[in-house]
N, C-alpha and C positions, 0 to 999 in steps of 0.2 A: 710559208706564205699563204697557202690555201689549206684550210683545216678539215677537209673531208677525210673519211676513212681511206687509208692508203698505206702501202708499204713500199719503201725505197731501199735499194741495196747499192752500196758503193764501197770503194776502197779509199782509205785515208792512211797515208804513210805506209802503204802495203798491207794494211789490216782490213779485212772485209768487215763491213758494218751493215747491220740491218736496222732500219728505223720504221716503226709502225705507229700510225696515228689512229685513234679510235675516238669518235665524237658523234654528236647528233647535229653538227653544224649544217646549215645556218640557223636551225631552230633553237639551239642551245649553245651557250658559250663555253661549256666545259670540254676541254680537249686533253686527252691522255696520250703521251708520246713515250713509247717504249724503245729503248736502245739495246742492241745486242751485238756489240763488237766481239770478234773472236778472241781478241786479246785487249788489255787495257790500252787506250790510245787517247792522246790529247788533241782536241780540236774545239772550235767555237761553233756552237749551235745558235743560229740567229732566228728569232721568232718575231713575226710581224705583230705589232700592237696597234690595231686600227684606230684611227682618229675618232670613230663613232663610239668607241668603248671608253666611257668617262672613268671607269674604274676597272682595274684588272688585277688578278692575283696569280702568283707563280709559286710552285713548290717543286723541289727536287728531292725525290725519295722521302716525301712527307715533310721536308723542312722548308719553311717559308723563306722566300728570297725577296728582298726589296727591289722592286722593278725600277724605281727611280735611280738606283745606283748603277744599273747596267743597261739602261735604255737610251738610245740616241737615234735621231732621225727616223723614229717610228719602229725601230727594231730593238728587241732585247738580245744582248750578246752574252751567251753563257759559255765561258771558257773554262774547261776543266778536263781532267783525265777521266774519260768515260769507261765504265765497266759493264759487263754483261748484267742485265737486270735493272739498270738504272731507269728511273721513271720520272718524267717531267709532267706536271699537271698545270695547265694554263686555264684560268677562269676569266672569260671576257664578259663583262656586264653588257647586256643587250637592252638598253633603254628604248622606249617608244618615244620618238621625237617628232615634233612639228617642224617642217622645213619651209622657209620663205625664200622667194627668189629676189635677186637684185632688183631694186626699183626700176632699173632701166629696161628690164624685160617686161614690156607692156602687156604681153599676152597673159602673164601670171600675176599682174597687179591685183591686190585684194584677195589673193588665193593662198592656199596652204596645202602642202603635201605631207604624207605620213611615211615614216621609216621605222624599222626595228632592226637593230644590228646592221648587217650589210645589205638588207633588202629594202627596196622602195615598194610601197603598196599602192593599190588602185581600187576603185569602187566600180563594180560591175552591176548591171541591172539584174542579173541572175540572183544576186544575194540580197537585194533591197526592194522594199515595197514601193519606193519612189524612184523616178528616173534620176540618175546621178546628177544631171545638170540642175535639178531643183533643190539639191541638198546644200545646207549651210552647216559648217562645223563650228559650234560655239567654242570660244577660247577657254571657257570654264569647264568644258566637258572632260570627264575622266575617260581615258582610253584603256581598254583591257585587251590583253593577248590571250588567245585560247588555242590549244592544239586540237586540230580537227583531223584525226586519222582517216576518216571516211571521205574527206573532201579532196578532190584533185590529187589523189595519190598520197595524201597526208601533208597538210600545211598548217602553219600557225596563222590564224586570222586576227584582225583587230576589230573591235566593236566599241561603239560609243553612242551616246545620245546625240541626236541631230535635229535640225529643223528642216521641214520640207515645204516648199511653196505649194499652195493648194489651187487647183484650177477651177474649183466650183465658182459659179456665178459669172464666168466669162462668156458663156454661150459660144458664139462663133467670132467674137470680137478679138482683134489683135491688140488693141490699146484701150486704156481707160484712165481716168484721173487718179483712182485709188490703187495703192500697191496691193499685190496679192496677199491674201491671208497665209499664215504659216501654221503648221501642225507639228507637234512633237513626234519623232519617229526614232528608229534605231538604224544606225549605219554600220554596215559590215564591209571591211576591206580585205582583199586577198593580196598575196605577193604579185607584183607586176608580171613576173615571168610566167605566171600561171593563167593569165587571162586569155580569153578567146578559145577556151576548151569546152564550152558548153553551147547552149543555143545562142544565136547571134543577138547582140544587144549593145546598149550604150556602155561606154567605159570612160572614167575620168581618173587622172592622177591628181590634178590640181583642183581642189575643192574651194568653194567660196568660204572665206574666213569670216567667222562671226564673232 
């Protein structure tokens, strides 16, 4: 269900079994599962196929398996007699998605959030030239993922072109008949779990949708 690096040991029908997962999850959707039963034993291995993964691939010992034939209620059920050295390879596509709230959530009306794989992203002042509340994410903007090993212990960031409201010409006024001018800028988003680990500053999950 959780695809981080791990090892589990358990008995099935009296046979000791070791199961080891190796992955770069949640940054990458490739998961290798190695099974080491002390003797051949039959059981069903259930693998979670998350709703956010529009496309997934499965191989057992290098042989492709049709997930549609064995998946129900979000889980792939692999029933077989497992032997020492069996390998399961699961590849989960991790698309970057724009998320919109139900129109009844008035606080998020006209706004959009970003996700990649299992992670929700946010925009922090630390990574952007403009304050997050001034930013608008155009619907036509292409969003790119980049692995940043030097940032926050190693994360995948999202970056894209955006528009920023410009405060020039307002002097000390709070209101005026003309809307603010906008300027093209770059927007960088980090995983939500990693925010508030640098200097204090503004943070937004729900950005203005353009």
